[in-house]
N, C-alpha and C positions, 0 to 999 in steps of 0.2 A: 609190514605190520600184520599181514594176514598169516605169515609164517608163525607169529607168536601165539596167535589164537588157535591156530591148528595144533601147536605143540601142547598148549594148555588144554585144549579140548581132548586130545588123545590121552593125555595124562590123567584127566579127570575121568575119562570113560573106563580106563584100565584100573583105577584105584578100587580096591575091594570095599564092599560096604561093611560098616561096622554093625554087627548084630549084637543086641544086649543078651546077657545071660539070665534073663528074667523069665520065670514061668508064671503065666497068668492062669490060676485055677481058681474055681470057686472056693470062697472062705466062709467059715461060720460066722455069721452076722453078730451073734452075742459076744464073740470074742473082740469085736471092734466097736459096735455101737455104743453111744452114751457119752458122757462127759469125762474128760481126762485132764488132769492138772499136775503141775509139777514145777521145779525150780532149776534153772540152769546153773552151772558151775560158777557163774559171775554173780548169782543171787537174784537174777531177774526171773519172775514167775511167768509161766505160760499156761495156756488152756486150749483144749481141742474139743470141738463138739462134732461128733462122727455120727451121720444118720444115713438112711436109705442105702444100707449095704445090700447089694444085690449081685450075685456072682462074685466078681472081682472088683466091682465099681463101688464107690462111695462118695457121699457128699461131706465135705469137711469144712468147719470154720476153725480158723487158728487165730489166737490172740496172744500177743506178748508186748508189753509196754504199750506203745502208741500204734502198734502194727496189728491190723486186722485184715485177714485174707479169707476169702471164700473160693473153694475149688472143688471140681469133681476130679477124684483120683482114681488111678488103677492100682490095686493092691497085688504085689508080686513078691515072692520070697518073704512073706510076712511083713512087708514094709511098703510105704509110699512116701512121695515127696509132695510138699506144697511150698512153692517158692524155693527159698533157700534152706528150707527146714526138712529134715527127714525124720519120719516116725517108724520105729521098728519094734514089733511085738516081740517081748522077751519072755513071756510067760502069761499065766492066767491073771488078767487084770493089770499087768505090768508092761511097760514099754520103756525103750531108750530113745531119746530125742536129741538130734543133733542140729545145730543151727550155725550157719557161717555169717558172721558179722563183719562188715567191711567198714573200716574207719574212713569217714569222708575227708579227712584232712590229709592223711598219709596214704590212703589206698590200700593199707594192709588188711588182710583178711585173717580173721581168727575163728577157730571153731570152738563153740561152747556146747557142752553136753549136759543132759540132765535125765532124771528118771520121772516117768509119769505113772500115775496110778489111776485106775478106772473107778468112777463112782457110779452107782446105779441110780 
């Protein structure tokens, strides 16, 4: 039994660590802060409230349907994740939003995407 654990332990210790290709650099707060809204490809509406942008950190409130999430996020490569949702800045006052929806009955996952616009 101890041989199994020693093999697992040595394999774990020799496995390379995965490093993400995300560069966290300070962002311009005015590009992110404020209210964002849009509609996914399946017709469902979503809203973001982004505040307290400092450096590459921000506070985010996300709402879509009956889902409401609050989270502090790290902004890297012009994007951040909150739960199963990814927000990516695509231009001045514009963003692309993707959300993974899992069907509770079948367990199948689908990606829905939408465009968001910033209101001041």
